[in-house]
BADRENTOR-485283 format. One record per residue: residue number from 1; residue in three letters; x, y, z of N, C-alpha, C, CB in turn. Coordinates in Angstrom, 3 decimals. Glycine has a CB too. Example, Ala and Ser with C-alpha at 12.3 -4.5 7.8 and 13.67 -1.06 7.14 Angstrom:
residues 2
  num  residuo        nX        nY        nZ       caX       caY       caZ        cX        cY        cZ       cbX       cbY       cbZ
    1      ALA    13.190    -5.690     7.800    12.300    -4.500     7.800    13.200    -3.300     7.800    11.308    -4.473     9.046
    2      SER    12.850    -2.250     7.080    13.670    -1.060     7.140    12.900     0.030     7.870    14.084    -0.598     5.725
end
This chain:
residues 213
  num  residuo        nX        nY        nZ       caX       caY       caZ        cX        cY        cZ       cbX       cbY       cbZ
    1      MET   -97.118     5.970   -47.544   -98.238     5.174   -47.089   -98.627     5.631   -45.673   -97.886     3.654   -47.117
    2      LYS   -99.885     5.982   -45.428  -100.359     6.447   -44.119  -100.755     5.316   -43.202  -101.525     7.372   -44.291
    3      MET  -100.403     5.530   -41.888  -100.834     4.525   -40.879  -102.269     4.805   -40.510   -99.922     4.552   -39.595
    4      ASP  -103.018     3.763   -40.294  -104.406     3.880   -39.909  -104.512     4.574   -38.565  -105.073     2.508   -39.862
    5      ASP  -105.221     5.697   -38.493  -105.359     6.458   -37.276  -106.004     5.659   -36.153  -106.154     7.688   -37.543
    6      SER  -106.871     4.722   -36.505  -107.522     3.934   -35.459  -106.576     3.039   -34.738  -108.619     3.121   -36.028
    7      LYS  -105.522     2.532   -35.424  -104.520     1.694   -34.780  -103.677     2.498   -33.810  -103.632     1.034   -35.820
    8      LYS  -103.396     3.814   -34.170  -102.602     4.626   -33.287  -103.342     4.919   -31.982  -102.217     5.914   -33.976
    9      THR  -104.623     5.017   -32.014  -105.401     5.335   -30.825  -105.687     4.083   -30.004  -106.709     6.018   -31.216
   10      ARG  -105.772     2.914   -30.650  -106.080     1.702   -29.914  -104.867     1.176   -29.135  -106.584     0.639   -30.868
   11      ALA  -103.653     1.308   -29.605  -102.484     0.742   -28.972  -102.270     1.243   -27.541  -101.278     1.045   -29.799
   12      PRO  -102.283     2.585   -27.309  -102.139     3.057   -25.936  -103.270     2.558   -25.010  -102.100     4.578   -25.925
   13      GLY  -104.444     2.463   -25.584  -105.569     1.977   -24.758  -105.347     0.584   -24.277  -106.863     2.033   -25.524
   14      LYS  -104.769    -0.260   -25.063  -104.473    -1.682   -24.628  -103.456    -1.686   -23.477  -103.902    -2.548   -25.845
   15      ARG  -102.455    -0.837   -23.581  -101.430    -0.817   -22.516  -102.068    -0.366   -21.195  -100.237     0.135   -22.902
   16      TYR  -102.903     0.631   -21.262  -103.563     1.117   -20.037  -104.453     0.019   -19.442  -104.410     2.394   -20.339
   17      PHE  -105.112    -0.746   -20.317  -105.971    -1.813   -19.855  -105.181    -2.894   -19.120  -106.719    -2.414   -21.022
   18      VAL  -104.017    -3.268   -19.690  -103.158    -4.279   -19.076  -102.657    -3.800   -17.684  -101.950    -4.595   -20.014
   19      VAL  -102.218    -2.566   -17.610  -101.742    -2.045   -16.329  -102.847    -1.997   -15.324  -101.143    -0.670   -16.494
   20      ALA  -104.024    -1.599   -15.767  -105.184    -1.554   -14.854  -105.551    -2.933   -14.340  -106.392    -0.935   -15.555
   21      MET  -105.471    -3.947   -15.192  -105.788    -5.319   -14.798  -104.774    -5.829   -13.754  -105.798    -6.248   -16.043
   22      ILE  -103.495    -5.516   -13.980  -102.453    -5.941   -13.035  -102.693    -5.309   -11.678  -101.046    -5.568   -13.557
   23      LEU  -102.987    -4.021   -11.649  -103.244    -3.333   -10.375  -104.488    -3.915    -9.704  -103.420    -1.805   -10.601
   24      PHE  -105.495    -4.228   -10.508  -106.724    -4.756    -9.973  -106.466    -6.123    -9.305  -107.782    -4.875   -11.088
   25      LEU  -105.682    -6.966   -10.004  -105.403    -8.314    -9.488  -104.565    -8.226    -8.178  -104.642    -9.168   -10.576
   26      LEU  -103.586    -7.314    -8.182  -102.778    -7.120    -6.961  -103.643    -6.682    -5.790  -101.673    -6.082    -7.205
   27      GLY  -104.553    -5.736    -6.058  -105.440    -5.289    -5.004  -106.367    -6.417    -4.534  -106.259    -4.099    -5.485
   28      PHE  -106.804    -7.235    -5.501  -107.727    -8.327    -5.189  -107.011    -9.340    -4.257  -108.230    -9.031    -6.515
   29      PHE  -105.741    -9.692    -4.569  -104.996   -10.636    -3.769  -104.711   -10.072    -2.374  -103.697   -11.004    -4.470
   30      LEU  -104.388    -8.773    -2.321  -104.150    -8.169    -0.995  -105.416    -8.170    -0.172  -103.619    -6.732    -1.131
   31      LEU  -106.547    -7.964    -0.828  -107.847    -7.976    -0.130  -108.152    -9.385     0.418  -108.989    -7.511    -1.095
   32      LEU  -107.795   -10.407    -0.345  -108.089   -11.783     0.065  -107.115   -12.332     1.081  -108.100   -12.674    -1.127
   33      PHE  -105.949   -11.738     1.225  -104.918   -12.294     2.100  -105.364   -12.508     3.544  -103.732   -11.397     2.089
   34      PRO  -105.999   -11.492     4.177  -106.453   -11.735     5.576  -107.442   -12.891     5.688  -107.102   -10.470     6.143
   35      PHE  -108.336   -13.039     4.690  -109.269   -14.129     4.725  -108.589   -15.492     4.534  -110.314   -13.920     3.675
   36      ALA  -107.572   -15.538     3.691  -106.818   -16.780     3.500  -106.060   -17.138     4.754  -105.850   -16.657     2.323
   37      LYS  -105.490   -16.153     5.424  -104.754   -16.398     6.661  -105.664   -16.934     7.721  -104.079   -15.137     7.149
   38      THR  -106.854   -16.320     7.838  -107.829   -16.774     8.816  -108.282   -18.189     8.524  -109.022   -15.843     8.847
   39      PHE  -108.490   -18.516     7.238  -108.897   -19.835     6.850  -107.826   -20.847     7.231  -109.185   -19.886     5.361
   40      TYR  -106.570   -20.509     7.052  -105.502   -21.425     7.368  -105.493   -21.740     8.859  -104.162   -20.848     6.933
   41      TYR  -105.545   -20.674     9.711  -105.527   -20.923    11.151  -106.789   -21.619    11.644  -105.346   -19.625    11.892
   42      ASP  -107.945   -21.284    11.080  -109.202   -21.824    11.588  -109.451   -23.236    11.072  -110.361   -20.914    11.201
   43      THR  -108.931   -23.567     9.911  -109.250   -24.845     9.278  -108.057   -25.800     9.186  -109.793   -24.597     7.900
   44      VAL  -107.035   -25.385     8.457  -105.894   -26.244     8.211  -105.090   -26.508     9.475  -105.010   -25.633     7.161
   45      LEU  -104.715   -25.462    10.176  -103.912   -25.622    11.395  -104.706   -26.329    12.500  -103.424   -24.248    11.895
   46      TYR  -106.015   -26.028    12.587  -106.859   -26.666    13.584  -106.931   -28.184    13.284  -108.293   -26.019    13.593
   47      TYR  -107.083   -28.554    12.029  -107.130   -29.980    11.647  -105.818   -30.664    12.019  -107.405   -30.139    10.118
   48      TRP  -104.717   -30.009    11.726  -103.399   -30.580    12.048  -103.224   -30.814    13.550  -102.288   -29.657    11.539
   49      MET  -103.668   -29.861    14.357  -103.580   -30.003    15.813  -104.478   -31.101    16.327  -103.934   -28.701    16.492
   50      GLN  -105.730   -31.172    15.801  -106.648   -32.192    16.235  -106.154   -33.598    15.880  -108.004   -31.947    15.628
   51      ARG  -105.524   -33.722    14.721  -104.989   -35.018    14.314  -103.875   -35.451    15.253  -104.477   -34.963    12.870
   52      GLY  -103.050   -34.479    15.650  -101.986   -34.782    16.583  -102.516   -35.241    17.944  -101.105   -33.574    16.756
   53      VAL  -103.580   -34.608    18.395  -104.188   -35.017    19.662  -104.704   -36.428    19.592  -105.313   -34.081    20.042
   54      GLU  -105.390   -36.752    18.476  -105.946   -38.103    18.313  -104.879   -39.181    18.257  -106.780   -38.169    17.062
   55      GLU  -103.697   -38.839    17.664  -102.671   -39.847    17.474  -101.785   -40.024    18.723  -101.814   -39.479    16.276
   56      THR  -101.511   -38.941    19.419  -100.540   -39.001    20.538  -101.202   -38.725    21.859   -99.405   -38.005    20.327
   57      GLY  -102.383   -38.117    21.854  -102.989   -37.722    23.117  -102.478   -36.434    23.691  -102.795   -38.773    24.098
   58      GLU  -101.553   -35.822    22.956  -100.985   -34.552    23.372  -101.095   -33.513    22.261   -99.529   -34.735    23.782
   59      LEU  -101.133   -32.281    22.696  -101.198   -31.184    21.726   -99.818   -31.016    21.082  -101.665   -29.848    22.413
   60      PRO   -99.725   -31.172    19.775   -98.387   -31.100    19.141   -97.928   -29.619    19.129   -98.421   -31.698    17.653
   61      LEU   -96.640   -29.480    19.240   -96.049   -28.135    19.162   -95.582   -27.851    17.746   -94.869   -27.992    20.151
   62      PRO   -95.689   -26.615    17.301   -95.188   -26.276    15.941   -93.712   -26.573    15.870   -95.452   -24.775    15.585
   63      PRO   -93.244   -26.887    14.686   -91.771   -27.161    14.567   -90.924   -25.968    14.968   -91.411   -27.559    13.123
   64      GLU   -89.864   -26.267    15.695   -88.989   -25.189    16.174   -88.252   -24.554    15.009   -87.982   -25.720    17.216
   65      VAL   -88.127   -23.210    15.063   -87.385   -22.508    14.085   -85.979   -22.246    14.685   -88.119   -21.190    13.667
   66      PRO   -84.928   -22.799    14.099   -83.593   -22.629    14.703   -83.201   -21.165    14.727   -82.535   -23.443    13.933
   67      GLN   -82.715   -20.710    15.925   -82.294   -19.346    16.078   -80.800   -19.235    15.820   -82.647   -18.828    17.464
   68      PRO   -80.385   -18.264    15.040   -78.957   -18.104    14.779   -78.188   -17.777    16.032   -78.728   -17.029    13.752
   69      GLU   -77.088   -18.482    16.273   -76.246   -18.194    17.444   -75.252   -17.124    17.091   -75.516   -19.460    17.943
   70      GLU   -75.054   -16.227    18.073   -74.081   -15.143    17.870   -72.678   -15.780    17.857   -74.203   -14.024    19.009
   71      GLU   -71.853   -15.307    16.952   -70.511   -15.830    16.832   -69.524   -14.904    17.510   -70.141   -16.028    15.372
   72      TYR   -68.598   -15.490    18.239   -67.560   -14.708    18.968   -66.176   -15.184    18.545   -67.729   -14.851    20.528
   73      PRO   -65.172   -14.318    18.651   -63.821   -14.730    18.397   -63.380   -15.750    19.400   -62.899   -13.558    18.406
   74      ASP   -62.459   -16.594    19.054   -61.916   -17.580    20.015   -61.125   -16.885    21.114   -61.014   -18.611    19.292
   75      LYS   -60.377   -15.870    20.755   -59.540   -15.188    21.686   -60.085   -13.769    22.024   -58.135   -15.107    21.125
   76      LEU   -59.792   -13.326    23.213   -60.170   -11.987    23.624   -59.415   -10.948    22.773   -59.879   -11.782    25.135
   77      VAL   -60.145   -10.000    22.251   -59.527    -8.954    21.418   -59.059    -7.808    22.278   -60.509    -8.442    20.352
   78      PRO   -57.783    -7.418    22.222   -57.288    -6.334    23.105   -58.053    -5.027    22.875   -55.776    -6.097    22.872
   79      GLN   -58.658    -4.528    23.950   -59.299    -3.255    23.973   -59.527    -2.850    25.428   -60.614    -3.290    23.181
   80      PRO   -59.898    -1.594    25.682   -60.012    -1.157    27.083   -60.944    -2.030    27.898   -60.493     0.271    27.144
   81      ALA   -60.524    -2.306    29.144   -61.309    -3.163    30.019   -61.096    -2.716    31.463   -60.921    -4.660    29.834
   82      LYS   -62.038    -3.040    32.301   -61.966    -2.755    33.728   -62.456    -3.948    34.518   -62.784    -1.507    34.079
   83      ILE   -62.043    -4.025    35.773   -62.542    -5.047    36.684   -62.939    -4.390    37.982   -61.490    -6.149    36.926
   84      ARG   -64.062    -4.886    38.507   -64.571    -4.366    39.811   -64.775    -5.553    40.745   -65.935    -3.551    39.633
   85      ILE   -64.210    -5.466    41.954   -64.384    -6.470    42.969   -64.997    -5.787    44.164   -63.049    -7.168    43.326
   86      PRO   -66.304    -5.827    44.329   -66.949    -5.078    45.424   -66.437    -5.453    46.789   -68.428    -5.290    45.390
   87      LYS   -66.154    -6.726    47.066   -65.692    -7.137    48.366   -64.410    -6.464    48.778   -65.515    -8.595    48.394
   88      LEU   -63.512    -6.233    47.821   -62.203    -5.642    48.118   -62.186    -4.147    47.779   -61.094    -6.377    47.336
   89      ASP   -63.362    -3.591    47.426   -63.466    -2.171    47.056   -62.454    -1.812    45.969   -63.251    -1.274    48.292
   90      LEU   -62.357    -2.663    44.954   -61.426    -2.437    43.854   -62.176    -2.124    42.577   -60.523    -3.652    43.650
   91      PHE   -61.670    -1.138    41.838   -62.197    -0.812    40.502   -60.980    -0.399    39.702   -63.324     0.342    40.535
   92      LEU   -60.476    -1.337    38.837   -59.194    -1.143    38.207   -59.283    -1.218    36.690   -58.219    -2.158    38.715
   93      ASP   -58.427    -0.457    36.039   -58.198    -0.582    34.606   -57.393    -1.866    34.356   -57.448     0.681    34.039
   94      ILE   -57.704    -2.573    33.311   -57.035    -3.809    32.981   -56.316    -3.665    31.667   -58.017    -4.962    32.930
   95      GLY   -55.037    -3.938    31.621   -54.256    -3.891    30.417   -54.252    -5.269    29.684   -52.826    -3.450    30.756
   96      TYR   -53.369    -5.321    28.679   -53.254    -6.570    27.907   -51.801    -6.979    27.951   -53.758    -6.401    26.414
   97      GLY   -51.533    -8.196    28.429   -50.174    -8.683    28.537   -49.788    -8.911    29.987   -49.214    -7.712    27.885
   98      VAL   -48.911    -9.909    30.235   -48.549   -10.240    31.611   -47.022   -10.248    31.792   -49.140   -11.609    32.002
   99      GLU   -46.304    -9.631    30.872   -44.878    -9.442    31.061   -44.649    -8.420    32.170   -44.202    -8.990    29.746
  100      GLU   -43.419    -8.399    32.709   -43.132    -7.522    33.849   -43.438    -6.072    33.504   -41.663    -7.661    34.284
  101      GLU   -43.081    -5.636    32.284   -43.360    -4.256    31.885   -44.864    -3.980    31.842   -42.736    -3.964    30.518
  102      ASP   -45.642    -4.989    31.434   -47.112    -4.836    31.386   -47.685    -4.705    32.784   -47.767    -6.035    30.663
  103      LEU   -47.222    -5.536    33.721   -47.800    -5.558    35.047   -47.346    -4.401    35.907   -47.469    -6.837    35.718
  104      LYS   -46.316    -3.686    35.495   -45.930    -2.467    36.197   -47.052    -1.407    36.125   -44.618    -1.904    35.599
  105      LYS   -47.821    -1.474    35.052   -48.918    -0.509    34.832   -50.210    -0.926    35.535   -49.185    -0.350    33.334
  106      GLY   -50.277    -2.189    35.982   -51.479    -2.703    36.617   -51.774    -4.129    36.111   -52.680    -1.761    36.340
  107      PRO   -52.887    -4.725    36.584   -53.240    -6.083    36.162   -53.358    -6.154    34.636   -54.566    -6.531    36.827
  108      GLY   -53.010    -7.318    34.110   -53.022    -7.512    32.667   -53.670    -8.833    32.285   -51.612    -7.449    32.118
  109      ILE   -54.242    -8.839    31.094   -54.914   -10.045    30.549   -53.923   -10.943    29.885   -56.013    -9.669    29.551
  110      TYR   -53.981   -12.235    30.209   -53.145   -13.209    29.490   -53.547   -13.259    28.025   -53.264   -14.617    30.126
  111      PRO   -52.569   -13.247    27.089   -52.888   -13.321    25.679   -53.661   -14.598    25.292   -51.619   -13.237    24.885
  112      GLN   -53.535   -15.647    26.122   -54.260   -16.884    25.824   -55.744   -16.831    26.168   -53.632   -18.017    26.560
  113      SER   -56.195   -15.741    26.762   -57.559   -15.646    27.239   -58.572   -15.853    26.147   -57.783   -14.330    27.879
  114      GLY   -59.657   -16.544    26.484   -60.780   -16.680    25.550   -61.680   -15.476    25.577   -61.585   -17.915    25.865
  115      TYR   -62.590   -15.398    24.635   -63.538   -14.287    24.599   -64.515   -14.482    25.796   -64.320   -14.232    23.190
  116      PRO   -64.874   -13.408    26.529   -65.620   -13.528    27.786   -66.952   -14.254    27.639   -65.865   -12.164    28.358
  117      ASP   -67.625   -14.121    26.530   -68.934   -14.776    26.384   -68.842   -16.306    26.315   -69.624   -14.260    25.136
  118      ILE   -67.673   -16.814    25.968   -67.567   -18.257    25.745   -66.322   -18.880    26.387   -67.560   -18.538    24.263
  119      GLY   -65.352   -18.092    26.820   -64.081   -18.651    27.239   -63.632   -18.235    28.608   -63.054   -18.289    26.282
  120      ASN   -62.366   -18.528    28.900   -61.727   -18.257    30.199   -60.914   -16.986    30.086   -60.825   -19.448    30.652
  121      VAL   -61.375   -15.910    30.669   -60.629   -14.655    30.724   -59.689   -14.729    31.940   -61.605   -13.403    30.819
  122      SER   -58.371   -14.697    31.681   -57.415   -14.830    32.764   -56.624   -13.559    32.942   -56.483   -15.994    32.513
  123      ILE   -56.542   -13.108    34.201   -55.919   -11.801    34.515   -54.869   -12.004    35.603   -56.999   -10.746    34.979
  124      ALA   -53.665   -11.431    35.418   -52.608   -11.486    36.396   -52.407   -10.120    37.003   -51.320   -11.996    35.775
  125      GLY   -51.973   -10.084    38.256   -51.668    -8.863    38.925   -50.747    -9.060    40.107   -52.910    -8.212    39.355
  126      HIS   -50.005    -8.046    40.490   -49.045    -8.145    41.617   -49.765    -7.994    42.959   -47.934    -7.058    41.489
  127      ARG   -49.201    -8.630    43.982   -49.696    -8.444    45.352   -48.801    -7.512    46.169   -49.806    -9.791    46.053
  128      ASN   -47.533    -7.487    45.912   -46.599    -6.709    46.754   -45.641    -5.856    45.948   -45.802    -7.637    47.639
  129      ALA   -46.083    -5.397    44.810   -45.234    -4.508    43.970   -46.134    -3.715    43.024   -44.164    -5.341    43.147
  130      TYR   -45.597    -2.574    42.594   -46.269    -1.721    41.622   -47.711    -1.417    41.993   -46.229    -2.363    40.272
  131      GLY   -47.874    -0.941    43.209   -49.213    -0.565    43.673   -49.974    -1.684    44.324   -50.008    -0.048    42.543
  132      SER   -49.489    -2.918    44.232   -50.091    -4.072    44.896   -51.598    -4.169    44.688   -49.796    -4.020    46.365
  133      PRO   -52.049    -4.190    43.426   -53.500    -4.172    43.199   -54.237    -5.386    43.744   -53.771    -4.064    41.741
  134      PHE   -53.516    -6.553    43.800   -54.178    -7.777    44.303   -53.719    -8.134    45.701   -53.910    -8.954    43.367
  135      TRP   -53.417    -7.164    46.484   -52.902    -7.367    47.851   -53.822    -8.249    48.687   -52.716    -6.023    48.548
  136      HIS   -55.123    -7.975    48.616   -56.096    -8.680    49.437   -56.847    -9.777    48.692   -57.073    -7.705    49.993
  137      LEU   -56.255   -10.261    47.616   -56.997   -11.255    46.800   -57.240   -12.550    47.599   -56.208   -11.580    45.485
  138      ASP   -56.388   -12.795    48.605   -56.567   -14.021    49.399   -57.828   -13.993    50.264   -55.356   -14.239    50.285
  139      LYS   -58.461   -12.829    50.396   -59.695   -12.696    51.166   -60.956   -13.100    50.395   -59.835   -11.281    51.632
  140      MET   -60.792   -13.339    49.094   -61.922   -13.715    48.293   -62.391   -15.132    48.686   -61.564   -13.641    46.795
  141      ALA   -63.724   -15.344    48.521   -64.315   -16.618    48.919   -65.423   -16.993    47.936   -64.870   -16.544    50.370
  142      ALA   -65.840   -18.248    47.979   -66.894   -18.709    47.115   -68.142   -17.878    47.282   -67.192   -20.150    47.380
  143      GLY   -68.759   -17.466    46.137   -69.975   -16.653    46.181   -69.751   -15.177    45.974   -70.651   -16.848    47.470
  144      ASP   -68.485   -14.725    46.102   -68.195   -13.292    45.921   -68.358   -12.898    44.442   -66.749   -12.959    46.416
  145      ARG   -68.735   -11.645    44.230   -69.000   -11.136    42.873   -67.741   -10.493    42.289   -70.167   -10.110    42.891
  146      ILE   -67.555   -10.669    40.973   -66.550    -9.978    40.223   -67.183    -9.456    38.953   -65.355   -10.888    39.922
  147      LEU   -66.964    -8.186    38.633   -67.541    -7.605    37.420   -66.418    -7.245    36.454   -68.404    -6.351    37.754
  148      PHE   -66.604    -7.639    35.208   -65.640    -7.371    34.167   -66.270    -6.518    33.089   -65.102    -8.668    33.581
  149      TYR   -65.723    -5.340    32.850   -66.290    -4.368    31.869   -65.459    -4.466    30.598   -66.286    -2.868    32.437
  150      TYR   -66.142    -4.852    29.504   -65.425    -5.092    28.275   -66.396    -5.006    27.091   -64.719    -6.466    28.316
  151      ASN   -66.020    -4.277    26.012   -66.771    -4.224    24.802   -68.246    -3.818    25.025   -66.693    -5.551    24.126
  152      ASP   -68.458    -2.771    25.840   -69.776    -2.238    26.101   -70.698    -3.251    26.802   -70.397    -1.785    24.805
  153      LYS   -70.075    -4.170    27.559   -70.854    -5.137    28.334   -70.274    -5.234    29.729   -70.869    -6.529    27.649
  154      ILE   -71.131    -5.596    30.686   -70.688    -5.922    32.048   -70.887    -7.414    32.268   -71.470    -5.086    33.125
  155      TYR   -69.809    -8.124    32.474   -69.858    -9.544    32.702   -69.802    -9.788    34.240   -68.677   -10.270    31.946
  156      GLU   -70.794   -10.421    34.786   -70.845   -10.682    36.209   -70.464   -12.127    36.477   -72.238   -10.373    36.772
  157      TYR   -69.538   -12.339    37.330   -69.045   -13.656    37.707   -69.256   -13.907    39.195   -67.565   -13.795    37.351
  158      ARG   -69.356   -15.195    39.554   -69.414   -15.631    40.949   -68.238   -16.534    41.222   -70.746   -16.355    41.265
  159      VAL   -67.508   -16.225    42.308   -66.350   -17.016    42.651   -66.784   -18.431    43.074   -65.546   -16.328    43.772
  160      GLU   -66.079   -19.407    42.549   -66.356   -20.820    42.921   -65.199   -21.423    43.683   -66.642   -21.670    41.670
  161      GLN   -63.959   -21.010    43.339   -62.788   -21.597    44.006   -61.739   -20.546    44.255   -62.198   -22.736    43.175
  162      VAL   -61.057   -20.668    45.429   -59.859   -19.892    45.733   -58.822   -20.934    46.191   -60.130   -18.751    46.854
  163      PHE   -57.705   -21.055    45.469   -56.753   -22.105    45.820   -55.368   -21.689    45.410   -57.128   -23.437    45.164
  164      GLU   -54.368   -22.433    45.948   -52.990   -22.179    45.654   -52.427   -23.277    44.752   -52.189   -22.069    46.940
  165      THR   -51.584   -22.893    43.823   -50.992   -23.868    42.915   -49.544   -23.492    42.665   -51.779   -23.945    41.581
  166      HIS   -48.841   -24.347    41.907   -47.444   -24.111    41.614   -47.294   -22.961    40.680   -46.800   -25.334    41.036
  167      SER   -46.178   -22.248    40.773   -45.951   -21.084    39.947   -45.876   -21.418    38.471   -44.702   -20.402    40.372
  168      ARG   -45.601   -22.650    38.112   -45.527   -23.061    36.715   -46.753   -23.873    36.270   -44.268   -23.872    36.490
  169      ASP   -47.830   -23.789    37.049   -49.034   -24.495    36.676   -49.867   -23.590    35.754   -49.843   -24.919    37.940
  170      TRP   -49.699   -23.811    34.422   -50.387   -23.016    33.448   -51.759   -23.535    33.078   -49.571   -22.916    32.251
  171      SER   -52.169   -24.613    33.691   -53.462   -25.191    33.352   -54.619   -24.276    33.795   -53.602   -26.576    33.997
  172      VAL   -54.348   -23.392    34.721   -55.428   -22.521    35.231   -55.898   -21.498    34.218   -54.970   -21.802    36.474
  173      ILE   -55.075   -21.275    33.185   -55.504   -20.339    32.142   -55.958   -21.077    30.852   -54.350   -19.360    31.815
  174      ASP   -56.058   -22.390    30.949   -56.554   -23.156    29.809   -58.064   -22.870    29.589   -56.309   -24.685    30.037
  175      PRO   -58.567   -23.206    28.393   -60.005   -23.063    28.152   -60.818   -23.868    29.151   -60.353   -23.497    26.733
  176      THR   -61.990   -23.342    29.501   -62.896   -23.990    30.457   -64.180   -24.421    29.766   -63.218   -23.045    31.630
  177      GLU   -64.899   -25.344    30.388   -66.124   -25.861    29.797   -67.231   -24.799    29.750   -66.601   -27.076    30.578
  178      LYS   -67.184   -23.840    30.679   -68.168   -22.753    30.685   -67.422   -21.445    30.888   -69.254   -22.961    31.800
  179      PRO   -68.016   -20.310    30.475   -67.294   -19.043    30.577   -66.808   -18.762    32.006   -68.184   -17.903    30.103
  180      ALA   -65.563   -18.348    32.093   -64.953   -18.168    33.413   -64.053   -16.906    33.430   -64.125   -19.435    33.800
  181      LEU   -63.788   -16.469    34.671   -62.812   -15.404    34.886   -61.859   -15.943    35.913   -63.477   -14.043    35.352
  182      THR   -60.528   -15.915    35.584   -59.509   -16.459    36.490   -58.535   -15.356    36.844   -58.763   -17.669    35.850
  183      LEU   -58.360   -15.095    38.125   -57.404   -14.131    38.612   -56.205   -14.881    39.184   -58.043   -13.199    39.671
  184      THR   -55.012   -14.420    38.817   -53.763   -15.070    39.334   -52.863   -13.992    39.980   -52.970   -15.822    38.152
  185      THR   -52.193   -14.400    41.039   -51.230   -13.503    41.668   -50.235   -14.324    42.483   -51.947   -12.458    42.566
  186      CYS   -49.190   -13.674    42.996   -48.181   -14.388    43.738   -48.695   -14.719    45.159   -46.882   -13.558    43.801
  187      HIS   -48.152   -15.825    45.748   -48.517   -16.256    47.065   -47.441   -17.116    47.628   -49.825   -16.981    47.056
  188      PRO   -47.080   -16.946    48.913   -47.597   -15.936    49.875   -46.927   -14.578    49.679   -47.377   -16.413    51.330
  189      LEU   -47.265   -13.620    50.527   -46.708   -12.287    50.367   -45.182   -12.287    50.591   -47.389   -11.314    51.341
  190      ASN   -44.730   -13.026    51.586   -43.323   -13.057    51.910   -42.861   -14.514    51.979   -43.048   -12.317    53.243
  191      PRO   -42.582   -15.112    50.835   -42.232   -16.558    50.789   -40.856   -16.788    51.414   -42.244   -17.091    49.313
  192      VAL   -40.689   -17.926    52.001   -39.402   -18.356    52.563   -38.498   -18.707    51.379   -39.571   -19.595    53.560
  193      GLY   -37.330   -18.108    51.339   -36.409   -18.356    50.245   -36.738   -17.675    48.919   -36.333   -19.788    50.023
  194      GLY   -37.798   -16.856    48.927   -38.140   -16.084    47.750   -38.846   -16.831    46.670   -36.954   -15.509    47.199
  195      ALA   -39.328   -18.107    46.955   -39.991   -18.943    45.963   -41.492   -18.750    46.087   -39.607   -20.437    46.139
  196      TYR   -42.095   -18.158    45.115   -43.534   -17.891    45.130   -44.323   -19.052    44.517   -43.840   -16.590    44.374
  197      ASN   -45.501   -19.304    45.043   -46.496   -20.124    44.409   -47.494   -19.118    43.737   -47.214   -21.112    45.473
  198      ARG   -48.613   -19.653    43.268   -49.584   -18.792    42.631   -50.948   -18.968    43.290   -49.663   -19.086    41.127
  199      LEU   -51.579   -17.849    43.648   -52.949   -17.817    44.206   -53.930   -17.677    43.061   -53.131   -16.641    45.236
  200      ILE   -54.951   -18.522    43.040   -55.927   -18.532    41.959   -57.324   -18.254    42.514   -55.899   -19.885    41.210
  201      VAL   -57.992   -17.336    41.865   -59.415   -17.114    42.146   -60.182   -17.431    40.875   -59.695   -15.636    42.630
  202      ARG   -60.950   -18.504    40.910   -61.698   -18.940    39.735   -63.193   -18.649    39.923   -61.465   -20.451    39.472
  203      SER   -63.746   -17.909    38.979   -65.186   -17.564    39.048   -65.822   -17.913    37.693   -65.402   -16.018    39.400
  204      TYR   -67.158   -18.014    37.704   -67.841   -18.388    36.481   -68.955   -17.377    36.167   -68.414   -19.815    36.600
  205      LEU   -69.224   -17.228    34.883   -70.139   -16.210    34.384   -71.567   -16.533    34.801   -70.040   -16.094    32.855
  206      VAL   -72.295   -15.527    35.347   -73.687   -15.738    35.728   -74.623   -14.752    35.021   -73.840   -15.609    37.240
  207      ASN   -74.073   -13.637    34.493   -74.950   -12.644    33.884   -74.122   -11.700    32.978   -75.705   -11.834    34.990
  208      VAL   -74.777   -11.240    31.902   -74.172   -10.270    31.005   -75.138    -9.126    30.796   -73.786   -10.916    29.659
  209      THR   -74.679    -7.904    31.022   -75.528    -6.704    30.872   -74.910    -5.795    29.813   -75.684    -5.937    32.242
  210      LEU   -75.739    -5.359    28.912   -75.294    -4.426    27.851   -75.242    -3.011    28.424   -76.254    -4.479    26.601
  211      ILE   -74.140    -2.330    28.230   -73.977    -0.944    28.688   -74.564    -0.037    27.640   -72.478    -0.590    28.954
  212      ARG   -75.576     0.701    27.998   -76.245     1.616    27.081   -75.788     3.051    27.301   -77.756     1.518    27.246
  213      ASP   -75.678     3.789    26.222   -75.233     5.204    26.337   -76.294     6.013    27.055   -74.943     5.828    24.930
end
């Protein structure tokens, strides 16, 4: 039994017609989109704003779009870091850990430290041993700058407090309400009877700069 030749020729033509219609409609909608957008801003949005003025006497603001907040770890992640204290002409590598073996190499970050964008970064260093990196830390005063280099960022802090506390006062490295940098060292340099207290320099974050290659 032979198939009708006319049916074989008409079938492909229908498919081409459907495809052509789809492309035409897509083009038509794309052509109308700018006009529809203009109509919305000129008519619908204008009406909404005018209605708000009539009801409240003030120009209403569009609803706020919530911006996603960047998430940070609770604790500082060990990686290379530096600290710069312009007043003392110091620019030091900072390690991780505050045990005696750690501090022999230089100042070290307390493991309890928070992430710098949100927490209290606490750093310990010697004043009269192993290079005495914090020898002149007692000269710091309110308003002095401290720069902390970490994770391709420069964190700028301003000193708010310089004070002395007991050697077993661990509250100074506790989390703070706002991002902070806390430096700790022994005090005084030559204690009577060999009993040291602790000198604290507490500063707060004022700026963050991204280090670009």
